[in-house]
C-alpha positions as CSV (number, residue, x, y, z in Angstrom):
1,M,38.3,33.6,-30.5
2,E,37.0,32.9,-34.0
3,C,39.4,30.1,-34.4
4,L,38.3,28.5,-31.2
5,F,34.7,28.7,-32.4
6,F,35.4,26.9,-35.6
7,A,37.4,24.3,-33.6
8,L,34.3,23.4,-31.6
9,D,33.6,19.7,-31.6
10,T,30.4,19.5,-29.4
11,L,27.3,21.7,-29.6
12,V,24.3,20.7,-27.4
13,L,21.3,23.1,-27.4
14,S,18.5,20.6,-26.7
15,W,15.5,21.3,-24.5
16,N,15.4,25.1,-25.0
17,N,12.9,27.4,-26.7
18,L,15.1,28.3,-29.7
19,E,13.1,29.1,-32.8
20,G,13.4,30.1,-36.4
21,P,15.5,28.3,-39.0
22,I,18.8,26.5,-38.1
23,P,21.5,29.2,-38.4
24,E,23.6,28.9,-41.5
25,S,26.7,29.4,-39.3
26,V,26.2,25.9,-37.8
27,F,27.1,24.3,-41.1
28,H,30.5,26.0,-41.0
29,L,31.6,24.3,-37.8
30,Q,33.5,21.6,-39.7
31,S,35.1,20.2,-36.6
32,L,31.8,19.3,-35.0
33,K,31.4,15.7,-33.9
34,I,28.3,16.0,-31.7
35,L,25.4,18.2,-32.7
36,D,22.2,18.1,-30.7
37,L,19.4,20.6,-31.5
38,S,16.5,18.5,-30.3
39,S,13.4,19.6,-28.4
40,N,13.3,23.2,-29.5
41,K,11.1,25.2,-31.9
42,F,13.4,25.4,-34.9
43,N,11.3,25.5,-38.1
44,G,11.7,25.6,-41.9
45,T,12.4,23.1,-44.6
46,F,15.9,22.0,-45.6
47,E,17.7,19.1,-47.2
48,L,19.3,16.5,-45.0
49,S,22.3,16.5,-47.4
50,S,23.1,20.0,-46.0
51,F,24.9,18.4,-43.1
52,Q,27.3,16.8,-45.6
53,K,29.6,19.7,-44.9
54,L,30.0,18.4,-41.4
55,G,32.0,15.3,-42.3
56,N,33.3,14.7,-38.8
57,L,29.8,14.3,-37.2
58,T,29.3,11.1,-35.2
59,F,26.1,12.2,-33.4
60,L,23.2,14.2,-35.0
61,S,19.9,14.9,-33.3
62,L,17.2,17.1,-34.8
63,S,14.2,15.5,-33.1
64,Y,11.1,17.2,-31.8
65,N,11.2,20.6,-33.6
66,N,9.0,22.1,-36.2
67,L,11.3,21.1,-39.0
68,F,10.4,19.6,-42.4
69,I,13.4,17.5,-43.5
70,N,13.6,16.5,-47.2
71,V,15.7,13.4,-47.8
72,G,15.1,13.3,-51.6
73,L,18.6,14.5,-52.6
74,A,20.5,12.0,-50.5
75,T,21.8,9.3,-52.9
76,P,24.2,6.4,-52.5
77,A,26.7,8.3,-54.7
78,L,26.9,10.9,-52.0
79,P,26.7,8.9,-48.8
80,L,25.5,10.8,-45.7
81,L,28.1,11.3,-43.1
82,L,30.0,8.0,-43.0
83,N,31.3,8.6,-39.5
84,L,27.8,8.8,-38.0
85,T,27.2,6.4,-35.1
86,S,23.9,8.0,-33.9
87,L,21.1,9.7,-36.0
88,K,17.9,11.0,-34.4
89,L,15.3,12.4,-36.7
90,A,12.1,11.8,-34.6
91,S,9.1,14.1,-35.5
92,C,10.8,15.7,-38.5
93,K,7.9,15.1,-40.9
94,L,9.8,12.6,-42.9
95,K,7.8,11.0,-45.8
96,T,10.4,8.4,-46.8
97,F,13.5,6.7,-45.4
98,P,16.8,8.5,-45.8
99,D,19.2,6.3,-47.7
100,L,21.5,5.0,-45.0
101,S,22.6,1.8,-46.7
102,A,26.2,2.9,-46.8
103,Q,26.4,3.5,-43.1
104,S,29.0,1.1,-41.6
105,R,29.4,2.6,-38.1
106,M,25.9,3.5,-37.1
107,S,24.6,1.9,-33.9
108,L,21.6,4.1,-33.1
109,L,18.8,5.1,-35.5
110,D,15.6,6.9,-34.4
111,L,13.0,7.8,-37.1
112,S,9.9,7.6,-34.9
113,D,6.9,10.0,-35.0
114,N,7.1,10.7,-38.7
115,Q,4.9,9.9,-41.8
116,I,7.0,7.2,-43.4
117,S,4.8,4.7,-45.2
118,G,5.3,1.5,-47.2
119,N,7.7,-1.3,-46.4
120,I,10.7,-1.4,-44.1
121,P,13.6,-1.7,-46.5
122,S,15.8,-4.8,-46.1
123,W,19.0,-2.7,-46.0
124,I,18.0,-1.1,-42.7
125,W,18.8,-4.4,-40.9
126,K,22.4,-4.3,-42.3
127,I,23.2,-0.8,-41.1
128,G,26.5,-0.8,-39.2
129,N,27.5,-4.2,-40.5
130,G,25.7,-5.9,-37.6
131,S,26.6,-3.2,-35.0
132,L,23.1,-1.6,-34.9
133,T,21.9,-1.8,-31.2
134,Y,19.0,0.7,-31.2
135,L,16.2,1.1,-33.8
136,N,13.1,3.1,-33.3
137,L,10.6,3.2,-36.2
138,S,7.5,3.7,-34.0
139,H,4.5,6.0,-34.8
140,N,4.8,5.8,-38.6
141,L,2.6,4.3,-41.4
142,L,4.8,1.3,-42.1
143,E,3.0,-1.8,-43.5
144,D,5.4,-4.7,-44.0
145,L,8.9,-6.1,-43.2
146,L,10.9,-7.3,-46.2
147,Q,13.6,-9.0,-44.1
148,P,13.2,-12.7,-43.2
149,L,11.4,-12.6,-39.9
150,S,14.0,-14.9,-38.1
151,N,17.1,-13.1,-39.3
152,L,17.1,-9.7,-37.5
153,P,20.5,-8.3,-36.3
154,P,21.4,-10.3,-33.2
155,L,22.9,-7.3,-31.4
156,L,19.8,-5.2,-31.7
157,A,19.1,-4.6,-28.1
158,M,16.2,-2.1,-28.5
159,L,13.6,-2.6,-31.3
160,D,10.5,-0.4,-31.3
161,L,8.0,-0.9,-34.1
162,R,4.8,0.1,-32.2
163,F,2.0,2.2,-33.7
164,N,2.4,1.2,-37.3
165,Q,0.3,-0.9,-39.7
166,L,2.6,-3.8,-39.8
167,R,0.9,-7.1,-40.8
168,G,1.7,-10.7,-41.2
169,P,3.5,-13.1,-38.8
170,I,5.3,-11.9,-35.7
171,P,9.1,-11.2,-36.2
172,T,11.3,-13.3,-34.0
173,P,13.0,-11.0,-31.5
174,P,16.7,-10.4,-32.0
175,L,18.8,-12.9,-30.1
176,Y,20.3,-10.4,-27.6
177,S,17.3,-8.0,-27.5
178,G,16.4,-6.3,-24.2
179,Y,13.5,-4.2,-25.3
180,V,11.0,-5.4,-28.0
181,D,7.7,-3.5,-28.7
182,Y,5.5,-4.7,-31.5
183,S,2.3,-3.3,-30.0
184,N,-0.5,-1.5,-31.9
185,N,0.0,-3.0,-35.3
186,R,-1.9,-5.6,-37.4
187,F,0.3,-8.7,-36.8
188,T,-1.6,-12.0,-37.1
189,S,-1.0,-15.7,-36.7
190,S,0.2,-17.0,-33.3
191,I,3.4,-16.6,-31.2
192,P,6.1,-19.0,-32.4
193,R,6.3,-22.0,-30.0
194,D,10.1,-21.5,-29.6
195,I,10.0,-17.8,-29.0
196,G,11.5,-18.2,-25.5
197,L,14.8,-19.3,-27.1
198,Y,15.2,-15.8,-28.4
199,M,14.3,-14.0,-25.2
200,S,17.1,-14.9,-22.8
201,Y,18.1,-11.3,-22.4
202,T,14.7,-9.7,-23.0
203,I,13.4,-7.4,-20.2
204,F,10.4,-5.8,-22.0
205,F,8.2,-7.5,-24.6
206,S,4.9,-6.2,-25.9
207,L,2.5,-7.5,-28.5
208,S,-0.5,-5.5,-27.2
209,N,-3.3,-4.6,-29.5
210,N,-2.7,-6.8,-32.5
211,N,-4.7,-9.7,-34.0
212,I,-2.8,-12.6,-32.6
213,T,-4.5,-15.9,-31.9
214,G,-3.6,-19.3,-30.5
215,I,-2.2,-20.2,-27.1
216,I,0.6,-18.5,-25.0
217,P,3.5,-20.9,-25.5
218,K,5.2,-22.3,-22.4
219,S,8.6,-21.5,-23.9
220,I,8.1,-17.9,-23.0
221,C,8.8,-18.9,-19.4
222,N,12.4,-19.4,-20.5
223,A,12.7,-15.6,-20.6
224,S,14.2,-15.6,-17.1
225,N,15.0,-11.8,-17.2
226,L,11.6,-10.7,-18.4
227,Q,10.2,-7.9,-16.2
228,I,7.3,-6.7,-18.4
229,L,5.1,-8.9,-20.6
230,D,2.1,-7.3,-22.3
231,L,0.0,-9.5,-24.5
232,S,-3.3,-7.6,-24.0
233,D,-5.9,-6.8,-26.6
234,N,-5.5,-9.8,-28.8
235,A,-7.4,-13.1,-29.3
236,F,-5.3,-15.5,-27.2
237,S,-7.1,-18.6,-26.1
238,G,-6.4,-21.5,-23.8
239,T,-5.1,-21.3,-20.3
240,I,-2.4,-19.2,-18.6
241,P,0.8,-21.2,-18.3
242,S,1.5,-21.7,-14.6
243,C,5.2,-21.2,-15.1
244,L,4.5,-17.7,-16.3
245,I,2.8,-16.7,-13.1
246,Q,5.7,-18.2,-11.1
247,N,8.3,-16.1,-12.9
248,E,10.0,-14.3,-10.0
249,A,11.5,-11.6,-12.2
250,L,8.2,-10.5,-13.7
251,A,7.0,-7.1,-12.5
252,V,4.2,-6.4,-15.0
253,L,1.9,-9.1,-16.5
254,N,-0.8,-7.8,-18.7
255,L,-3.0,-10.5,-20.4
256,G,-6.2,-8.4,-20.4
257,R,-8.9,-8.4,-23.1
258,N,-8.2,-11.9,-24.6
259,R,-10.1,-15.2,-24.5
260,L,-8.2,-17.0,-21.9
261,I,-10.1,-19.7,-19.9
262,G,-9.7,-21.7,-16.7
263,N,-8.3,-20.7,-13.3
264,I,-5.5,-18.3,-12.4
265,P,-2.8,-21.0,-12.0
266,G,0.4,-21.4,-10.2
267,E,1.8,-20.9,-6.7
268,L,3.4,-17.5,-6.3
269,G,6.5,-17.7,-4.1
270,H,7.7,-15.4,-1.4
271,K,10.0,-13.7,-4.0
272,C,7.1,-12.6,-6.1
273,S,8.0,-9.2,-7.8
274,L,4.6,-8.5,-9.4
275,Q,3.6,-4.8,-9.4
276,T,0.9,-5.1,-12.0
277,L,-1.4,-8.0,-12.8
278,D,-4.0,-7.4,-15.4
279,L,-6.3,-10.2,-16.4
280,N,-9.3,-8.0,-17.2
281,E,-12.0,-9.1,-19.8
282,N,-11.2,-12.8,-20.3
283,L,-13.2,-16.0,-19.6
284,L,-11.4,-16.9,-16.4
285,D,-13.3,-18.6,-13.6
286,G,-12.6,-20.2,-10.2
287,K,-11.2,-18.5,-7.2
288,F,-8.3,-16.2,-6.3
289,P,-5.0,-17.8,-5.8
290,K,-4.3,-17.2,-2.1
291,S,-0.6,-17.1,-2.8
292,L,-1.1,-13.7,-4.4
293,A,-0.6,-12.4,-0.9
294,N,3.1,-13.1,-1.4
295,C,3.3,-10.3,-3.9
296,K,4.2,-7.6,-1.4
297,E,4.9,-5.0,-4.1
298,L,1.6,-5.3,-5.9
299,E,0.2,-1.9,-7.0
300,V,-2.4,-2.8,-9.7
301,L,-4.7,-5.8,-9.6
302,K,-7.3,-6.0,-12.4
303,L,-9.5,-9.1,-12.6
304,G,-12.7,-7.4,-13.9
305,N,-15.2,-8.8,-16.4
306,N,-14.5,-12.5,-16.0
307,G,-16.5,-15.3,-14.4
308,M,-14.6,-15.6,-11.1
309,N,-16.6,-16.9,-8.2
310,D,-15.1,-16.1,-4.8
311,T,-15.4,-13.9,-1.7
312,F,-13.8,-10.5,-1.1
313,P,-10.0,-10.9,-1.0
314,S,-9.5,-9.6,2.6
315,W,-6.4,-11.8,2.9
316,L,-4.6,-9.2,0.7
317,K,-4.6,-6.9,3.8
318,N,-0.8,-6.9,4.2
319,I,-0.1,-5.5,0.7
320,S,0.2,-1.9,1.7
321,S,1.4,-0.9,-1.8
322,L,-2.0,-1.6,-3.5
323,R,-3.3,1.3,-5.5
324,V,-5.8,-0.1,-8.0
325,L,-8.3,-2.9,-7.3
326,V,-10.7,-3.9,-10.1
327,L,-13.0,-6.9,-9.5
328,G,-16.1,-5.6,-11.3
329,G,-18.2,-7.8,-13.6
330,N,-17.6,-11.2,-11.9
331,K,-19.5,-13.4,-9.5
332,F,-17.9,-12.3,-6.3
333,H,-20.3,-12.6,-3.3
334,G,-20.6,-12.2,0.4
335,Q,-19.7,-9.2,2.5
336,I,-16.7,-7.0,2.0
337,G,-14.7,-7.0,5.2
338,C,-11.6,-5.0,6.2
339,P,-9.4,-7.1,8.5
340,D,-8.3,-5.8,11.9
341,S,-5.5,-3.7,10.6
342,N,-5.1,0.1,10.7
343,S,-3.0,0.1,7.6
344,T,-5.1,-1.8,5.1
345,W,-4.4,-0.4,1.7
346,P,-3.4,3.1,2.7
347,K,-2.4,3.9,-1.0
348,L,-5.6,2.6,-2.6
349,Q,-7.0,5.2,-5.0
350,I,-9.2,3.2,-7.5
351,V,-11.5,0.4,-6.3
352,D,-14.1,-1.2,-8.6
353,L,-16.4,-3.9,-7.2
354,A,-19.3,-3.2,-9.6
355,L,-21.6,-5.8,-11.2
356,N,-21.1,-8.6,-8.6
357,N,-23.2,-10.2,-5.9
358,F,-21.6,-8.5,-2.8
359,N,-24.1,-7.9,0.0
360,G,-24.3,-6.7,3.6
361,V,-23.5,-3.3,5.1
362,L,-20.4,-1.2,4.0
363,P,-18.0,-1.2,7.0
364,E,-16.9,2.3,7.8
365,K,-13.5,1.2,8.9
366,C,-12.6,0.5,5.2
367,F,-12.9,4.2,4.3
368,S,-10.9,5.4,7.2
369,N,-7.9,3.3,6.1
370,W,-7.8,4.6,2.5
371,R,-5.6,7.6,3.2
372,A,-4.6,8.2,-0.4
373,M,-8.2,9.5,-0.9
374,M,-7.8,12.0,1.9
375,A,-6.2,15.4,1.9
376,G,-3.0,16.0,3.8
377,E,-1.6,12.6,3.3
378,D,1.4,13.4,1.1
379,D,3.4,10.5,2.5
380,V,1.3,8.0,0.5
381,Q,1.5,9.9,-2.9
382,P,3.9,8.4,-5.4
383,K,6.9,10.4,-6.6
384,S,6.0,10.2,-10.2
385,G,2.9,11.8,-11.8
386,H,1.5,8.6,-13.3
387,L,1.1,5.0,-12.3
388,G,3.8,3.0,-14.1
389,F,6.9,1.0,-14.0
390,R,10.4,2.1,-15.1
391,V,11.8,-0.4,-17.5
392,L,15.4,0.0,-16.5
393,Q,16.5,1.8,-13.4
394,F,18.5,4.5,-15.1
395,S,16.5,4.7,-18.4
396,Q,13.7,7.0,-19.5
397,L,11.5,4.1,-20.6
398,Y,8.3,3.6,-18.6
399,Y,5.4,1.1,-18.8
400,Q,2.2,3.0,-18.3
401,D,-0.7,1.3,-16.5
402,T,-4.2,1.7,-17.9
403,V,-7.3,1.4,-15.8
404,P,-11.0,1.1,-17.0
405,V,-13.4,3.4,-15.1
406,T,-17.0,4.5,-15.5
407,I,-17.3,8.3,-15.7
408,K,-20.4,10.2,-16.9
409,G,-22.2,6.9,-17.4
410,E,-19.6,5.8,-20.0
411,N,-16.9,3.1,-19.8
412,M,-13.5,4.5,-20.7
413,K,-9.9,3.6,-20.3
414,L,-7.5,5.9,-18.5
415,V,-4.2,5.5,-20.5
416,K,-2.1,7.6,-18.1
417,V,-3.5,7.2,-14.6
418,L,-2.6,10.3,-12.5
419,S,-1.5,9.4,-9.0
420,I,-4.1,11.9,-7.7
421,F,-7.1,10.3,-9.5
422,T,-9.4,8.5,-7.1
423,S,-12.5,6.5,-7.7
424,I,-15.0,4.2,-5.9
425,D,-17.5,2.1,-7.9
426,F,-19.7,-0.3,-5.9
427,S,-22.6,-0.2,-8.3
428,C,-24.9,-3.0,-9.2
429,N,-24.5,-5.2,-6.1
430,N,-26.8,-6.1,-3.2
431,F,-25.4,-3.7,-0.5
432,Q,-27.8,-2.7,2.1
433,G,-28.0,-0.4,5.1
434,E,-27.0,3.3,5.3
435,I,-24.3,4.9,3.3
436,P,-21.4,5.3,5.8
437,K,-20.9,8.8,7.0
438,D,-17.1,8.3,7.0
439,I,-17.2,8.4,3.3
440,G,-17.1,12.2,3.7
441,N,-13.5,11.9,4.9
442,L,-12.3,10.9,1.4
443,N,-12.1,14.5,0.4
444,L,-9.8,13.8,-2.6
445,L,-12.4,11.5,-4.2
446,Y,-13.2,12.3,-7.9
447,V,-15.8,9.6,-8.7
448,L,-18.3,7.9,-6.4
449,N,-20.8,5.4,-7.8
450,L,-23.1,3.4,-5.4
451,S,-26.0,3.0,-7.8
452,G,-28.0,-0.2,-8.3
453,N,-28.0,-1.4,-4.7
454,G,-30.4,-1.4,-1.7
455,F,-29.0,1.4,0.4
456,T,-31.5,3.0,2.8
457,G,-31.6,5.9,5.1
458,Q,-30.7,9.5,4.2
459,I,-27.9,10.7,2.0
460,P,-25.1,11.6,4.4
461,S,-24.5,15.4,4.6
462,S,-20.8,14.6,4.9
463,I,-20.7,13.9,1.1
464,G,-20.8,17.7,0.9
465,Q,-17.1,17.6,2.1
466,L,-16.0,15.9,-1.1
467,R,-15.0,19.1,-2.7
468,Q,-13.0,17.4,-5.5
469,L,-16.0,15.2,-6.5
470,E,-16.8,15.3,-10.2
471,S,-19.2,12.4,-10.5
472,L,-21.8,11.2,-8.0
473,D,-24.3,8.4,-8.8
474,L,-26.6,7.1,-6.0
475,S,-29.5,6.1,-8.4
476,Q,-31.6,3.0,-8.1
477,N,-31.4,2.6,-4.3
478,K,-33.9,3.2,-1.5
479,V,-32.4,6.3,0.1
480,S,-35.0,8.6,1.5
481,G,-35.4,12.0,3.1
482,E,-34.3,15.3,1.7
483,I,-31.3,16.0,-0.4
484,P,-28.7,17.5,1.9
485,A,-28.1,21.2,1.3
486,Q,-24.4,20.6,1.6
487,L,-24.4,19.0,-1.9
488,A,-25.0,22.4,-3.4
489,S,-21.4,23.3,-2.5
490,L,-19.8,20.6,-4.7
491,N,-18.6,23.1,-7.3
492,F,-16.7,20.6,-9.5
493,L,-19.6,18.2,-9.8
494,S,-20.3,17.6,-13.5
495,V,-22.3,14.3,-13.2
496,L,-25.1,13.8,-10.7
497,N,-27.7,11.0,-10.7
498,L,-30.1,10.6,-7.7
499,S,-32.9,9.1,-9.8
500,F,-35.2,6.3,-8.7
501,N,-35.0,6.6,-4.9
502,Q,-37.4,7.7,-2.3
503,L,-36.3,11.3,-1.9
504,V,-38.7,14.0,-0.8
505,G,-38.7,17.8,-0.4
506,R,-37.4,20.6,-2.4
507,I,-34.1,20.3,-4.4
508,P,-31.6,22.6,-2.6
509,T,-30.9,25.8,-4.4
510,G,-27.3,26.5,-5.2
511,S,-25.0,27.3,-8.1
512,Q,-24.5,23.6,-9.0
513,L,-27.6,21.4,-8.4
514,Q,-29.7,23.5,-10.7
515,T,-27.3,23.0,-13.6
516,F,-28.4,19.3,-14.0
517,S,-31.4,18.1,-16.0
518,E,-34.5,16.6,-14.6
519,N,-33.1,13.1,-15.4
520,S,-30.8,13.4,-12.4
521,Y,-33.9,13.5,-10.1
522,L,-36.5,11.3,-11.8
523,G,-38.3,8.5,-10.0
524,N,-38.5,10.4,-6.7
525,R,-42.2,11.1,-6.3
526,G,-41.8,13.3,-3.3
527,L,-39.2,15.5,-4.8
528,C,-39.9,19.0,-6.2
529,G,-38.2,22.2,-7.2
530,F,-36.2,23.2,-10.2
531,P,-35.4,21.5,-12.6
532,L,-38.3,19.1,-12.0
533,N,-40.7,22.0,-12.1
534,A,-39.4,23.1,-15.5
535,S,-41.7,20.7,-17.4
536,F,-44.7,21.1,-15.1
537,E,-45.2,24.8,-14.9
538,A,-48.9,25.8,-14.6
539,K,-50.1,26.7,-18.1
540,D,-53.7,27.0,-19.0
541,A,-54.3,24.5,-21.8
542,T,-57.7,26.1,-22.7
543,P,-57.3,29.9,-22.5
544,S,-60.5,31.8,-21.8
545,T,-61.9,34.0,-24.5
546,S,-64.0,37.2,-24.0
547,D,-65.8,36.7,-27.2
548,G,-68.0,33.6,-27.5
549,R,-68.2,34.0,-31.3
550,H,-64.6,33.1,-31.6
551,S,-64.5,30.3,-29.1
552,S,-65.5,27.7,-31.6
553,S,-62.4,28.6,-33.8
554,R,-60.0,27.7,-30.9
555,K,-58.9,24.1,-30.9
556,V,-58.9,22.8,-27.4
557,I,-56.2,20.2,-26.6
558,K,-57.6,17.2,-24.7
559,W,-54.9,16.8,-22.2
560,E,-56.7,14.0,-20.5
561,Y,-56.0,11.8,-23.6
562,I,-52.5,13.1,-24.5
563,A,-50.9,13.1,-21.0
564,P,-50.9,9.3,-20.7
565,E,-49.2,9.0,-24.1
566,I,-46.5,11.6,-23.2
567,G,-45.9,9.8,-19.9
568,F,-45.6,6.4,-21.6
569,V,-43.2,7.7,-24.2
570,T,-41.1,9.5,-21.6
571,G,-41.0,6.5,-19.4
572,M,-40.0,4.2,-22.2
573,G,-37.3,6.6,-23.2
574,I,-35.9,6.8,-19.7
575,V,-35.8,3.0,-19.5
576,I,-34.8,2.0,-23.0
577,W,-32.2,4.6,-23.9
578,P,-29.8,3.9,-21.0
579,L,-30.0,0.2,-22.0
580,V,-29.2,0.9,-25.6
581,L,-26.4,3.5,-25.0
582,S,-24.8,2.1,-21.9
583,R,-23.6,-1.5,-21.7
584,R,-23.0,-1.1,-18.0
585,W,-26.6,0.0,-17.4
586,G,-27.8,-2.9,-19.5
587,R,-25.9,-5.5,-17.5
588,C,-27.1,-4.0,-14.3
589,Y,-30.7,-3.8,-15.5
590,Y,-30.9,-7.4,-16.8
591,K,-29.2,-8.7,-13.7
592,H,-32.0,-7.2,-11.5
593,V,-34.7,-8.4,-14.0
594,D,-33.3,-11.9,-13.8
595,R,-33.6,-11.9,-10.1
596,I,-37.2,-10.7,-10.2
597,L,-38.2,-13.2,-12.8
598,S,-36.6,-16.1,-10.9
599,R,-38.6,-15.1,-7.8
600,I,-41.9,-14.9,-9.7
601,L,-41.3,-18.2,-11.4
602,N,-40.4,-19.9,-8.2
603,H,-43.5,-18.5,-6.6
604,Q,-45.7,-19.7,-9.5
605,N,-44.2,-23.2,-9.3
606,Q,-45.0,-23.3,-5.6
607,L,-48.6,-22.2,-6.3
608,R,-49.0,-24.8,-9.0
609,A,-47.6,-27.5,-6.8
610,S,-49.9,-26.5,-3.9
611,G,-52.8,-26.1,-6.4
612,G,-52.2,-29.6,-7.8
613,R,-52.3,-31.1,-4.4
614,R,-55.5,-29.3,-3.5
615,S,-57.3,-30.4,-6.7
616,H,-56.3,-34.0,-6.1
617,T,-57.7,-33.8,-2.6
618,I,-61.0,-32.4,-3.8
619,R,-61.4,-35.1,-6.5
620,S,-60.6,-37.8,-4.0
621,R,-63.2,-36.4,-1.6
622,R,-65.9,-36.4,-4.3
623,M,-65.2,-39.9,-5.2
């Protein structure tokens, strides 16, 4: 039995809860060819040269433990395991590169999630004598590439350099690369104009979150196999190449947070494969391309914070896969209508129409179709836990969608969007009428923001059915009546803003509504009850004294003089602080101020015109 043990050639113990140091007996298994101890709780410090005893090893993985691996004793005079074809040392607290310059057979190297700093050595591109196909150096502190940027190994199919501090021009992708990720670095300059010549086999390409300028070259359209292109969070300028939009293989196109101008170009064909289109925060204008309706698999559409001027895209009604719709911060106008369809966007879970010029009454039929926001609709929930796209059908590589949302009055970006997260933001528009009662059927809703509109009537008691609700903002409307007692049962509510409406009566008592500050209820003159009473409790400002001799020593506070100052300071704080701290409040505020001023100026111009005519008539009569 002992002989059989020492003849063992494969030992795979990954994804367990094994802890403590690596047993010494492992280093006596001299016949081992495959050793995988990854994703456990092994700990301790040891030299990488300890594995020199296992000369037959071809595959070694120690990734994702609590190990501290010292590579200081590895020298070219004692090459490390010359038969190795795969080495995985991710998250092993490495400070420097292990010397692998003598490796002639290695095809896979993973040194990600370590603390390696400095430059990428030139010998790393020569590993395997040109046979290196997988290189992952992501999540380190690397600063520069010493290799000529256009001379990377041509067979390198997977190159991951994201989350470092790499600077300088962009490296040209390897000729036969399928996956290239340069995101979250400090690369500068512009994309090489001939980059498309090197991307004939590329499926995934990301330059997200760098400092890249210039235009998007048309040669990138030559990447006919490209499924995911992420150029977001840079400083690209110019227009979007129309051929890029027309790429039928493209499933994810993210150009968000750049300086792109012009219209959304191109005519999308019936073979459109787009699942994510993110053009957020650019300088785009014009109208929606109607051909976007041909993208039947579209799940995420983000066009927010541009200058687009169009009506609500009701013609997207047949895209039943749509989950995220972000149109906020544009010049969209008119009423939002839901076409005569009982299946309009049944999977929709995030909708943002804020900071536009939409008007009219909210149609109740819309909310009844959004079944992903209702309990008991498991058929519309995705199989995976997050919104994303699998890079290859049988791989573990995913592209994660990000979505900007406003929660607790702050703009934030959800990096991993849970399939159960739901949000409606219609704030800062011109909606009127009553808040639809059917909104209470969306009992999986987490965020509801209807602030900055002209809603009237009472707050629907059906909102009390939104038991998952964490944020509710109905401020700056004209809703009246009493606060429904049902709102007191919203136990998960952490953000509430009902300020500046026409609410009356006593704030309902309950375990939740009394936990908010008085700022949640300000601007409602007819409203009373805790916490509003907290600062207005009856206290005698001039307490009576039984002894007149001591009355002169008491300093009586003249509240009739101080009260106006307190009110002025409080009022200014309520108005100014949201404008300073919240960009969204500021934009909403100035938008309404501009409307009021334009009305006043127009009225004054009319008065001046009519006054001028009157004075002319009087002078003519006198003459």
